[in-house]
C-alpha positions as CSV (number, residue, x, y, z in Angstrom):
1,M,117.2,87.0,109.0
2,I,115.5,85.6,105.9
3,S,116.4,85.6,102.2
4,V,113.8,85.6,99.4
5,E,115.0,84.7,95.9
6,N,113.2,84.9,92.5
7,L,109.8,84.5,94.0
8,T,106.7,84.5,91.7
9,K,103.1,84.0,92.6
10,N,100.0,83.8,90.4
11,F,96.3,83.4,91.3
12,G,94.7,81.9,88.3
13,S,95.4,84.2,85.4
14,Q,96.4,87.1,87.8
15,L,100.1,87.7,88.3
16,L,100.6,89.1,91.8
17,F,104.4,89.5,91.7
18,E,107.4,88.0,89.9
19,G,111.2,87.9,90.3
20,V,111.0,89.0,93.9
21,N,114.4,89.3,95.7
22,F,115.0,90.8,99.1
23,R,116.5,90.1,102.6
24,V,115.4,91.0,106.0
25,N,118.5,91.7,108.0
26,P,119.0,91.5,111.8
27,R,117.0,94.1,113.8
28,E,115.3,95.6,110.7
29,R,111.7,96.8,110.9
30,V,110.3,96.5,107.4
31,G,107.1,98.1,106.3
32,L,105.3,96.2,103.5
33,V,103.3,98.5,101.2
34,G,101.2,98.1,98.1
35,R,97.7,98.4,96.9
36,N,94.9,96.2,98.1
37,G,94.9,92.9,96.2
38,H,98.5,93.2,95.1
39,G,99.8,90.4,97.3
40,K,100.9,91.8,100.7
41,T,99.1,89.2,102.8
42,T,99.9,86.5,100.3
43,L,103.6,87.3,100.7
44,F,103.3,86.9,104.5
45,R,101.5,83.6,104.0
46,I,104.3,82.4,101.7
47,I,106.9,83.4,104.3
48,V,105.1,81.3,107.0
49,G,104.4,78.4,104.7
50,E,100.6,78.8,104.5
51,E,100.9,79.5,100.7
52,H,103.4,78.2,98.2
53,P,105.1,80.3,95.5
54,D,105.0,79.2,91.8
55,T,108.7,79.7,91.6
56,G,111.5,80.9,93.9
57,T,112.8,80.0,97.3
58,I,112.8,81.5,100.9
59,T,115.8,80.7,102.9
60,I,115.3,80.7,106.7
61,P,118.1,79.9,109.1
62,K,117.9,76.8,111.2
63,H,116.0,77.3,114.5
64,Y,114.8,80.7,113.2
65,R,111.3,81.3,114.6
66,I,108.6,83.3,112.9
67,G,105.6,84.8,114.8
68,Y,102.6,85.7,112.6
69,V,99.9,88.1,114.0
70,R,97.1,87.7,111.5
71,Q,94.3,90.0,110.4
72,H,91.6,87.5,111.4
73,L,91.0,86.7,115.1
74,E,90.3,83.0,115.8
75,F,90.3,81.6,119.3
76,S,89.5,78.0,120.3
77,E,90.4,77.8,124.0
78,S,88.1,78.6,126.9
79,T,90.3,81.1,128.7
80,V,92.8,83.8,127.7
81,L,95.7,82.0,129.5
82,K,94.9,78.7,127.7
83,E,94.7,80.5,124.3
84,A,98.0,82.2,125.0
85,M,99.7,78.9,125.9
86,R,99.0,77.6,122.4
87,G,101.8,79.8,121.2
88,I,104.7,78.4,123.2
89,P,107.2,75.9,121.7
90,E,106.7,72.2,122.3
91,E,109.8,72.0,124.5
92,K,108.4,74.6,126.8
93,Q,104.8,73.3,127.2
94,G,103.7,73.9,130.8
95,H,105.8,77.0,131.3
96,H,102.6,79.0,132.0
97,W,104.4,81.5,134.2
98,E,106.3,82.9,131.2
99,V,103.0,83.4,129.4
100,E,101.4,85.0,132.5
101,K,104.3,87.4,132.7
102,T,103.8,88.5,129.1
103,L,100.0,88.8,129.5
104,A,100.5,91.0,132.6
105,G,103.0,93.1,130.7
106,L,100.4,93.7,127.9
107,G,97.7,94.8,130.3
108,F,95.8,91.6,131.2
109,S,95.0,91.2,134.9
110,T,94.9,87.9,136.8
111,E,91.1,87.8,136.5
112,D,91.3,88.6,132.8
113,M,93.4,85.6,132.2
114,K,90.5,83.4,133.4
115,R,88.0,85.0,131.0
116,H,87.0,83.8,127.6
117,P,88.8,85.5,124.7
118,G,85.5,86.4,123.1
119,E,84.6,88.7,126.0
120,F,87.3,91.2,125.2
121,S,87.3,94.2,122.8
122,G,89.1,93.9,119.4
123,G,92.1,95.7,120.8
124,F,92.7,93.2,123.6
125,Q,92.0,90.3,121.2
126,V,94.8,91.6,119.0
127,R,97.1,91.8,122.1
128,L,96.2,88.2,122.8
129,N,97.2,87.2,119.3
130,L,100.4,89.2,119.9
131,V,101.1,87.3,123.1
132,K,100.7,84.0,121.3
133,A,103.3,85.1,118.7
134,L,105.7,86.4,121.4
135,A,105.3,83.2,123.4
136,S,106.8,81.4,120.4
137,E,110.0,83.5,121.0
138,P,110.1,84.6,117.3
139,D,113.1,86.0,115.6
140,L,110.8,87.6,113.0
141,L,107.4,89.1,113.9
142,L,104.8,89.5,111.1
143,L,102.0,92.0,111.8
144,D,99.1,92.2,109.2
145,E,96.9,95.3,109.6
146,P,96.8,95.2,113.4
147,T,95.4,98.7,113.7
148,N,92.0,97.6,112.1
149,Y,91.3,96.2,115.6
150,L,93.0,98.7,117.9
151,D,91.8,101.9,119.4
152,I,94.0,105.0,119.4
153,T,95.5,104.3,122.9
154,S,96.2,100.7,121.9
155,I,97.9,101.9,118.7
156,R,100.1,104.2,120.7
157,W,100.9,101.4,123.1
158,I,101.9,99.0,120.3
159,E,103.9,101.7,118.7
160,R,106.0,102.1,121.9
161,F,106.3,98.3,122.2
162,L,107.5,97.7,118.7
163,L,110.0,100.6,118.8
164,S,111.8,98.5,121.5
165,W,111.4,95.2,119.7
166,P,114.9,93.6,119.7
167,H,114.5,91.4,116.6
168,E,113.1,91.6,113.0
169,L,109.7,92.9,112.2
170,M,107.5,93.0,109.1
171,L,104.4,95.2,109.2
172,I,101.4,95.7,106.9
173,T,99.3,98.7,107.8
174,H,97.2,101.4,106.1
175,D,98.2,103.8,108.9
176,R,101.0,105.8,107.2
177,S,102.0,107.7,110.4
178,L,102.4,104.4,112.3
179,M,104.5,102.8,109.6
180,D,106.7,105.9,109.2
181,K,107.4,105.9,113.0
182,L,108.3,102.2,113.1
183,A,109.9,101.2,109.8
184,T,113.6,101.3,109.2
185,H,113.0,100.1,105.6
186,I,110.1,100.0,103.2
187,L,109.4,96.9,101.0
188,G,106.9,97.9,98.3
189,I,104.9,95.7,95.8
190,H,104.6,97.9,92.7
191,R,103.8,96.8,89.2
192,R,104.2,93.2,90.2
193,K,107.8,93.8,91.3
194,V,109.1,94.2,94.9
195,R,111.6,96.8,95.9
196,K,113.2,97.4,99.3
197,M,114.5,100.8,100.4
198,A,115.8,102.3,103.6
199,G,113.7,105.1,104.9
200,D,110.0,105.9,105.3
201,T,107.0,105.7,102.9
202,G,107.5,109.3,101.7
203,K,111.0,108.5,100.5
204,F,109.8,105.3,98.9
205,Y,107.0,106.8,96.9
206,A,109.0,109.8,96.0
207,Q,111.7,107.5,94.5
208,I,109.1,105.4,92.7
209,A,107.6,108.6,91.2
210,Q,111.1,109.9,90.2
211,D,112.1,106.5,88.6
212,E,108.8,106.3,86.6
213,E,109.3,109.9,85.4
214,V,112.9,109.0,84.3
215,Y,111.6,105.8,82.7
216,E,108.9,107.7,80.7
217,K,111.4,110.3,79.5
218,T,113.8,107.6,78.5
219,R,111.1,105.7,76.7
220,I,110.2,108.8,74.7
221,N,113.8,109.6,73.9
222,D,114.4,105.9,72.9
223,E,111.4,106.0,70.6
224,R,112.7,109.2,68.9
225,R,116.1,107.7,68.6
226,R,114.7,104.5,67.0
227,K,112.9,106.6,64.4
228,E,116.1,108.5,63.6
229,I,118.1,105.3,63.2
230,D,115.3,103.8,61.0
231,L,115.5,106.9,58.9
232,F,119.3,106.7,58.6
233,I,119.1,103.0,57.6
234,S,116.5,103.7,54.9
235,K,118.4,106.6,53.5
236,F,121.9,105.0,53.3
237,R,121.1,101.2,53.0
238,A,121.9,101.3,49.2
239,K,125.3,103.1,49.7
240,A,128.1,100.5,49.3
241,R,130.6,102.7,51.1
242,L,128.3,103.0,54.1
243,V,127.5,99.3,54.5
244,N,129.5,99.1,57.8
245,L,127.7,102.0,59.3
246,V,124.3,100.8,58.2
247,Q,124.9,97.3,59.6
248,S,126.2,98.9,62.8
249,R,122.9,100.8,63.1
250,I,120.8,97.7,62.3
251,K,122.6,95.8,65.1
252,L,122.2,98.7,67.5
253,L,118.4,98.8,66.7
254,E,118.2,95.0,67.4
255,K,120.0,95.4,70.7
256,T,117.9,98.3,71.8
257,K,115.3,97.2,74.3
258,I,111.8,98.5,73.5
259,R,110.3,100.1,76.6
260,E,106.6,99.6,77.0
261,K,104.5,102.5,78.1
262,L,103.7,102.2,81.8
263,E,100.2,100.9,82.5
264,K,98.0,103.5,84.3
265,I,97.5,102.2,87.9
266,K,93.9,102.2,89.1
267,T,93.4,104.3,92.2
268,L,90.4,105.4,94.3
269,D,89.5,109.0,93.3
270,F,87.4,110.6,96.0
271,W,85.3,113.7,95.8
272,F,82.2,114.6,97.8
273,R,79.3,116.5,96.3
274,S,78.8,119.6,98.5
275,K,75.4,121.2,99.0
276,P,75.5,124.9,99.6
277,Y,74.8,126.1,103.1
278,R,74.7,129.7,104.3
279,G,74.1,129.4,108.1
280,K,76.6,129.7,110.9
281,Y,75.9,126.3,112.6
282,V,74.8,123.0,111.1
283,L,74.1,120.9,114.3
284,N,73.5,121.4,118.0
285,A,73.4,118.6,120.6
286,R,72.4,119.7,124.1
287,N,72.7,117.5,127.2
288,I,72.2,114.2,125.3
289,S,72.5,110.9,127.1
290,F,72.2,107.3,126.0
291,S,72.8,103.8,127.5
292,Y,72.1,100.3,126.3
293,D,72.3,99.2,130.0
294,P,70.5,101.5,132.6
295,E,73.2,100.5,135.2
296,T,76.1,101.5,132.9
297,P,75.6,104.9,131.3
298,L,77.4,105.2,128.0
299,I,76.9,108.9,127.1
300,R,75.9,111.4,129.8
301,N,74.9,115.0,129.3
302,V,77.1,115.7,126.2
303,T,76.8,119.1,124.6
304,V,78.4,119.9,121.3
305,T,77.8,122.4,118.5
306,V,79.2,121.9,115.0
307,G,79.8,125.0,112.9
308,A,79.6,125.4,109.1
309,G,82.7,124.0,107.4
310,E,84.1,122.8,110.7
311,R,86.1,119.5,111.2
312,V,85.4,117.7,114.5
313,C,87.1,114.4,115.3
314,V,85.8,111.9,117.9
315,I,88.6,110.0,119.6
316,G,89.0,107.5,122.5
317,R,89.2,103.8,123.4
318,N,87.0,101.2,121.8
319,G,83.7,100.3,123.5
320,K,83.3,103.7,125.1
321,G,80.5,105.1,122.9
322,K,82.1,106.9,119.9
323,T,80.0,105.1,117.3
324,T,76.9,105.5,119.4
325,L,77.5,109.3,119.7
326,L,77.8,109.5,115.9
327,K,74.6,107.5,115.4
328,L,72.8,110.0,117.8
329,L,74.1,113.0,115.8
330,A,73.1,111.3,112.5
331,G,69.6,110.5,113.8
332,E,70.1,106.8,113.6
333,L,69.5,106.6,117.3
334,S,67.2,108.7,119.5
335,S,68.8,110.2,122.7
336,Q,67.2,109.2,126.0
337,S,67.5,112.7,127.2
338,G,68.5,116.0,125.7
339,T,68.1,117.1,122.1
340,V,69.9,116.9,118.7
341,T,68.8,119.5,116.2
342,C,70.0,120.3,112.7
343,S,69.7,123.8,111.2
344,P,67.2,124.2,108.3
345,G,68.9,123.4,104.9
346,V,71.3,120.8,106.4
347,T,71.6,117.5,104.6
348,K,73.5,114.7,106.3
349,G,75.7,112.0,104.8
350,F,76.4,109.1,107.2
351,F,79.0,106.3,106.8
352,E,79.2,103.6,109.4
353,Q,80.7,100.1,109.1
354,T,77.5,98.2,109.8
355,N,75.6,100.2,107.2
356,V,76.7,97.6,104.5
357,K,73.7,95.6,105.7
358,S,71.5,98.2,104.0
359,L,72.9,97.2,100.6
360,V,70.6,95.1,98.4
361,D,72.2,91.8,97.5
362,S,70.3,91.3,94.2
363,R,71.5,94.7,92.8
364,T,74.7,95.3,90.9
365,V,77.2,97.9,92.1
366,E,76.0,100.3,89.4
367,E,72.3,99.8,90.3
368,E,73.0,100.3,94.0
369,I,74.8,103.6,93.4
370,N,72.2,104.7,90.8
371,A,69.5,104.2,93.4
372,S,71.3,106.5,95.9
373,H,69.9,109.8,94.8
374,S,67.2,111.0,92.4
375,D,69.5,113.0,90.1
376,V,72.0,110.2,89.6
377,G,72.0,109.1,86.0
378,R,73.6,106.0,84.5
379,Q,76.7,108.0,83.4
380,M,77.3,109.5,86.8
381,A,76.8,106.0,88.4
382,R,79.4,104.6,86.0
383,N,81.8,107.4,86.8
384,I,81.4,106.8,90.6
385,C,81.9,103.0,90.0
386,G,85.1,103.8,88.2
387,A,86.2,106.1,91.0
388,M,85.6,103.3,93.5
389,M,87.7,100.9,91.3
390,F,84.7,99.1,89.9
391,E,85.6,99.6,86.2
392,G,84.0,98.0,83.2
393,D,82.3,94.7,84.0
394,D,83.2,95.0,87.7
395,A,80.4,97.6,88.0
396,L,78.0,94.8,87.0
397,K,79.0,92.5,90.0
398,K,76.2,91.6,92.3
399,I,76.4,93.0,95.9
400,S,76.1,89.5,97.2
401,V,79.5,88.4,95.8
402,L,81.5,91.4,97.1
403,S,84.0,91.2,99.9
404,G,83.7,93.4,103.0
405,G,86.2,95.9,101.7
406,E,84.4,96.1,98.3
407,K,81.0,96.7,100.1
408,N,82.6,99.5,102.1
409,R,83.7,101.1,98.8
410,V,80.1,100.8,97.5
411,M,78.9,102.6,100.6
412,L,81.4,105.3,100.0
413,G,80.2,105.5,96.4
414,K,76.6,106.0,97.5
415,L,77.8,108.8,99.8
416,L,79.8,110.5,97.1
417,V,76.8,110.8,94.7
418,T,74.6,112.4,97.4
419,P,74.9,116.3,97.7
420,V,75.4,116.9,101.5
421,N,76.7,119.7,103.7
422,L,77.4,117.6,106.8
423,L,79.4,114.4,106.7
424,L,79.4,111.9,109.6
425,L,82.1,109.3,109.1
426,D,82.9,106.3,111.4
427,E,86.3,104.7,110.8
428,V,86.0,105.2,107.1
429,T,89.7,104.2,106.5
430,N,89.2,100.5,107.4
431,H,89.7,98.2,104.4
432,L,91.4,101.0,102.4
433,D,95.0,100.8,101.3
434,M,97.5,103.6,102.1
435,E,97.1,105.4,98.7
436,S,93.3,105.3,99.1
437,C,93.6,106.8,102.6
438,D,95.7,109.6,101.1
439,A,93.0,110.3,98.5
440,L,90.3,110.2,101.2
441,L,92.2,112.7,103.3
442,A,92.5,115.1,100.4
443,A,88.7,114.7,99.6
444,I,87.7,115.5,103.2
445,D,90.0,118.4,103.3
446,N,88.5,119.8,100.1
447,F,84.9,119.2,101.1
448,E,83.1,122.6,101.6
449,G,80.7,121.3,104.3
450,S,81.1,120.2,107.9
451,V,82.7,116.9,109.0
452,V,82.3,114.9,112.2
453,M,84.5,111.9,112.1
454,V,85.4,109.0,114.4
455,T,89.0,107.9,113.7
456,H,92.1,106.3,115.3
457,N,94.3,107.4,112.5
458,E,96.7,110.0,113.9
459,M,97.7,111.3,110.4
460,F,94.0,112.2,109.8
461,L,93.8,113.8,113.3
462,H,96.8,116.0,112.8
463,A,95.7,117.0,109.3
464,L,92.0,117.7,109.8
465,A,90.9,118.1,113.4
466,E,89.9,121.6,114.5
467,R,88.1,120.4,117.6
468,L,87.9,117.1,119.4
469,I,85.2,115.1,121.2
470,V,87.4,113.0,123.6
471,F,86.2,109.8,125.3
472,Q,88.7,109.5,128.2
473,D,88.6,108.5,131.9
474,E,84.9,107.6,131.7
475,R,84.0,111.1,130.6
476,V,83.2,112.8,127.3
477,E,84.7,116.2,126.8
478,V,84.9,118.7,124.0
479,F,88.5,119.9,123.5
480,E,88.8,123.3,121.8
481,G,91.8,122.9,119.6
482,S,93.8,120.7,117.3
483,Y,95.1,117.2,118.0
484,Q,98.6,118.5,118.4
485,R,97.5,120.9,121.0
486,F,95.6,118.1,122.8
487,L,98.8,116.1,122.9
488,E,100.8,119.1,124.2
489,K,98.2,119.6,126.9
490,G,98.8,116.1,128.2
491,G,96.8,114.1,125.7
492,W,96.9,110.4,126.5
493,G,99.6,110.8,129.2
494,D,102.3,109.0,127.2
495,E,103.8,111.6,124.9
496,D,107.2,111.3,126.4
497,M,107.3,107.6,125.4
498,I,106.2,108.1,121.8
499,A,109.1,109.8,120.0
500,K,111.4,107.6,117.9
501,P,115.1,108.2,118.5
502,V,117.2,108.9,115.4
503,G,120.4,106.9,115.7
504,K,123.7,107.6,114.1
505,D,123.1,104.8,111.5
506,D,119.9,106.6,110.4
507,R,121.8,109.8,109.9
508,D,124.5,108.0,108.0
509,K,122.0,106.4,105.7
510,K,120.5,109.8,104.9
511,T,123.9,111.3,104.2
512,T,124.9,108.3,102.0
513,K,121.7,108.5,99.9
514,K,122.2,112.3,99.5
515,E,125.8,111.7,98.4
516,I,124.6,109.1,95.9
517,R,122.0,111.5,94.4
518,R,124.7,114.2,94.2
519,R,127.1,111.9,92.4
520,R,124.4,110.7,90.0
521,S,123.5,114.3,89.2
522,E,127.2,115.1,88.5
523,I,127.5,112.1,86.2
524,I,124.3,113.0,84.3
525,T,125.5,116.6,83.9
526,E,128.9,115.5,82.6
527,R,127.2,113.0,80.2
528,A,125.1,115.8,78.7
529,K,128.2,118.0,78.2
530,V,130.0,115.3,76.4
531,L,127.3,113.5,74.4
532,N,125.1,116.5,73.4
533,P,127.7,118.2,71.2
534,L,128.5,114.8,69.6
535,E,124.8,114.2,68.8
536,K,124.4,117.6,67.3
537,R,127.5,117.2,65.1
538,I,126.4,113.7,64.0
539,A,123.0,115.1,63.0
540,K,124.7,118.0,61.1
541,L,126.9,115.5,59.2
542,E,124.0,113.3,58.3
543,H,122.1,116.3,57.0
544,A,125.2,117.5,55.1
545,I,125.8,114.1,53.5
546,E,122.1,114.0,52.4
547,T,122.5,117.5,50.9
548,H,125.7,116.6,49.0
549,E,124.2,113.3,47.8
550,N,121.3,115.3,46.3
551,K,123.8,117.8,44.7
552,L,125.9,114.9,43.3
553,A,122.7,113.4,41.7
554,E,122.0,116.8,40.0
555,L,125.6,117.1,38.8
556,N,125.5,113.5,37.3
557,T,122.3,114.4,35.5
558,A,123.9,117.6,34.2
559,M,127.0,115.6,33.0
560,Q,124.8,113.3,31.0
561,E,123.2,116.3,29.3
562,A,126.6,117.9,28.6
563,S,127.9,114.6,27.2
564,Q,125.0,114.3,24.8
565,A,125.5,117.9,23.7
566,Q,129.3,117.2,23.3
567,S,130.1,120.4,25.2
568,G,133.8,120.0,26.2
569,P,134.2,123.0,28.5
570,K,131.0,122.1,30.4
571,I,132.1,118.5,30.8
572,L,135.4,119.7,32.2
573,E,133.7,122.0,34.7
574,L,131.2,119.4,35.8
575,S,133.9,116.7,36.2
576,Q,135.8,119.0,38.6
577,S,132.5,119.7,40.5
578,I,131.6,116.0,40.7
579,H,135.2,115.2,42.0
580,N,135.0,117.9,44.7
581,C,131.5,116.8,45.8
582,R,132.5,113.1,46.1
583,S,135.6,114.1,48.0
584,T,133.5,116.2,50.4
585,I,131.0,113.3,50.9
586,D,133.9,110.9,51.6
587,K,135.3,113.3,54.1
588,F,131.9,113.7,55.9
589,F,131.5,109.9,56.0
590,D,134.9,109.4,57.5
591,E,134.1,111.9,60.2
592,L,130.6,110.5,60.8
593,E,132.1,107.0,61.3
594,E,134.6,108.3,63.7
595,L,132.1,110.4,65.7
596,T,129.6,107.5,65.8
597,S,132.2,105.2,67.3
598,T,133.2,107.9,69.9
599,F,129.6,108.5,70.8
600,E,128.9,104.8,71.4
601,E,132.0,104.4,73.5
602,Q,131.3,107.5,75.6
603,K,127.6,106.6,76.1
604,A,128.6,103.1,77.3
605,M,131.1,104.5,79.7
606,F,128.5,106.9,81.3
607,E,125.9,104.1,81.6
608,K,128.5,101.9,83.4
609,K,129.2,104.8,85.8
610,L,125.5,105.2,86.6
611,E,125.0,101.5,87.1
612,G,127.9,101.5,89.5
613,D,126.1,104.1,91.6
């Protein structure tokens, strides 16, 4: 296990996180979440010693090994076996049979082990990185966005593998469904703080939302209470008999922490401009074939029809032709046989990873989006820039200085401003964080036109797919039905190995959290029953004192007038009234002081109870 204490990290003037404290306990699988640029990868790099924190410490037990499977694939050896051997500890150099065994278990044949790492697909390269990490016999395995390089079958394989991982795991991924299946705990970077919580991402974000709602309500109530205390002090500051109460309120005001209004967090806000279409079908591909190598056909005699408003998902292993098929449907490539026809009135919008090459380096983000369509004005371009998280001066950045993820957001922005009724999307979730993926899913769901999408994200498949184009067993087939039905019909042939068992400990944790929420609810209800009547009575007393103080001032004025007129009976009557009024005020002040003391004691008691939970 590792222990992180009081960790703080800045990049220049940007604070990533501060005061970070958490532990990774034995056999925990921890999912690390947070928006892009908020420090997830930096935290990993600090844990493995590639970055240094500004303050704080990381305590790692002696002989505790950490394996880091990075986002970036870098290989320096001439064969897979030699590359994998780089991961083994110094004392085991030469134990190639252990590495061969692991490679074989992860799908590499004897011949594969002699090949150059660069000859393999991204999925197998990630597996090679994983072999190197495992060969180091790690107690903690760090995985940073592995699914960016894996196809759907590889993702399902790694899911099964990690569910049986016997040690600790920390995982960064934008694939919410994968994280929820794997993680026993979520560690979230939110508002420059880090919080760890048992459960999945849904529970984590629900708790964050609830806490921020409570914070905002408390902030508003505190603000109102401060104004009431200020008013009390200003009213009664000059009253000698109330000096203790006034001083008590002044001290209370000084001790009261001023809660700042929560900063609005920037998020991607997707919406697609839909162009009306009244036909029944938008696209028809008949018997299309394509190959880059005449001896190795890639797509053979594929026929598919896309209906108006339909969602079709293209799935399968990497390197089998999914992107090529999408390019054929988009008209970016011409089929070598067969035909692809679009119905009259259909306007296509195409997103593909390599399309970033079409961006003009000398343009700004705003200029690039403004040039996307003839009816895009400067204000619309600015709005789209903001939606893509290029706010203010960021919209004036040159394309040439943008990162790969930022360029992808520009490509999305260009697609958003163009009215279309057929979207063709190729792995659009890459380089987006989890919250942005959620926003994209909602936007596609709300889009009125048709969608053909290549994706390995099972959450998207379950939520959107009405039909599937499946690349499997060297064939391309159209499956009539949802992704769930595809899995029920046999799917990838591994469904019995996918389900995550729910252990007794998981059920106990859920019960414990439920019990804690129930107790907190009871305490809050009891607090309201006790404190609310006291608050109301205190407010009434303050109002009554103010009323009688005004009456006393009137009586004193009347007494002066009666004294000047030397009216004996009137003076006697007013003297009695002044005495009664002062007695009443004194009685109110005594009760107010007693109630205020009781209120503060009761409030402190309930706060202590809530903190104890």
